[in-house]
N, C-alpha and C positions, 0 to 999 in steps of 0.2 A: 883663624877664628880666635879671638880672645876668650877668656873666661871671666865671669863675675860670680860672686856668691850672694846669697840673700839670708841674712840672719834675722828673723822676726822674734817678736816676743813682746810682752808687756814692759820689760825693762823697768820694774817697779821694786827696787831701784836696780840700775845696771851695776855690774860687779865684775871682780877680776876674772871669774869664770868664763863670762861672755867675751872679754877680750882675749884670753888664752885660746878659746875655741876658735875665734875668727882668725887669730894668727896661725893655728895649727892648720885650719882648712886652707887657708891662703897659701901656706907653704906647701901642704900636700898636693894640691891641684894646680899650683901655679896660677891663682887667681889674680887678676889684675886688680880687682878691688873687691871689697865686702861691704855691701849695702846693710847697714843696721836700720832695721824697719820696725819702730815702735807701733804696736798694735793700738788701734782705735777702741773697738769693743768687740772683742772676739765673742762669737756666738755661744762658744762652750765656756766663756769666763764671765758672764754678764754680771755676777756678784762678786768677783774676785779682785777687779781693778781698783786699787785704794787711791790712787793719786791722779790729779788731773793731767790730761795728756801734755800740755805745754811744760809742765814741770818735768815730766819724763823725757820729753824732746830735749830739754835744757841739760838734763844730766846725762843723756847719751853723747850730746855734743862735747861736753866736758871730759867724759870718759874716753872718747876716741881721739881727742887732739893730740896732736904729735905724731900719728901714724897715717901717712898719705895714702894708704891703700884702704883705709877704714873711711866710709861716707855715710852721713845721715840722711834717710829718705823719709819725706813726709808723705809718701804715696798712699798710705794707709789711712792716715788722719785728716788728709785733704779730700777725701771721696765720701759720698753717702754710703750708708750701710745697706744690707747686712755685709759685714766685712769677712768674707770668705777668702781663704788662701789664694783660690785658683785666680779670683779676680785681681788680687794684688800682684800676683806673679805674671799674669797677662799683661797688666799695664807695664811693669818693668821690662818684659820682653819687647814689648813695642817702643819703649824709651831706648833699648840697647838692641836694635835688630841684628847687628853684626856680631853679637856675643853669644857665646853658650852660657846659659844660666844654670846655676846650681842652686837649689834650695836646701838649706840646712835643717835636718830634723833629728830627733832622738829616736832610738830603736822603738820605744813605746809608740811614737807616733806613726812608725812604719807598721807596726802590727795593727794600729786601727785605721790604717788608710783606707780601706774599703768603705767605712763608715763616713768618711769626709764628703764635702759637697763636691761633686763631680771630679772624682779621684782619676779617671780616665783621661779627662782633659788635662789635668794637672801634669801627669807624666809624659804627655805629649807637648806641654809647654815648657817644660824644664827637665833637668836631671835632678835626682835627689842625692844629697850626700847624707848619709845616715850613720849616726854615732853609736856604735856598740859599747854599753856600758860593762864593766867586768863583773858586775854582780846580777846581770840579768840573763834570761835565757837567750841561747844564740838566735840570731836572725840571719836571713839570706836574702839576696836580691830576688830570688824566684818563688818566695813564700806566698805571694799572692798571683802567681802567674795564670792560674785558671780563671780568677775573677777579673784580673787586670792584664790581658795578654800583652806581651812586650815590656812588662816592668822589669824583668831581669836584667834587660839591656840598659835600663835607665837609672839604676841604682848603684851607687858606689858606697862602700862600707868601710869606715875607718873606726879605729879604737878611739874611745872618748877620752880626752886629755883632762876632763874637768876633775877638780879636787874635792867634790862633795859641796860644791858652792850651789846656793840656791837664793832667789830674792826672798822667798817666804822665810828661809831660815834667818836671813840677815835682818829682816823686819822683826822677827820674834826676838832676836837679840836686843834690838834697838828698844823694843817695847818693855824688855825686862831690865833695862839699864846696863846692858852689857856692851863691851867694845866690839866694834866692827873694824877697827883699824887693820889696814892691810888686806881686807876683803873687798874693798872697793877703792877706786883712786881717792887721792886726798881731796881733788877738787870736787868729786862728787859728794864725799862726806861733809865738806865744808857747805856745799849747796844744801843739802839735807838739814844741816844745823840752822843755817841762814834763813831758810823758809820754814823752820819748825815742822818738816815733814815726818810722818810717822809718829804717832802717839807715844808718849813717855820717853822722847829722846832725852838723853841726859848730856849736858855740855862737857862732862869730864871724860866722854868717849872720843873726843877729837884727838 
């Protein structure tokens, strides 16, 4: 049985950190491919998505070009809401019935997992690949075992390779007229400029 990974997010915009994380996960777990799944309207981020989904899809496609293991998936944007993770993962599991599916999440998400929609169904539908950041309290596969029996066997924890990048930080730099060069692929930076995304973008930042 082969393995695939799911990397979801708003990707508003996609950046180098997303690419590093996907490559790191693919190598660590020998994933055949990593699906980049831009979120439509996450229930917990109703007021946070800044950019229309088609722009975010286009930027992700530009960002992952050249890596045969990276694939853009429209599964979340081409279905009606509400857009819960369990529903998206279940669709992908049906699309890849002969694959073992890993959903990539941060350690903070693992801590909040009992508050998610149908968390017990999620851990039955896929395995969780959880990133432990160096500056956060330690997490463990068994931390929710009493609430979610069996979770300890469904969680793999890896050290987070990200370098402090965040889409929010990148947008803040753009809005203040600072450079984001090397923080996102040149093709994405050019797209942001050409489509005048993110307020107060300065042409000198290219």
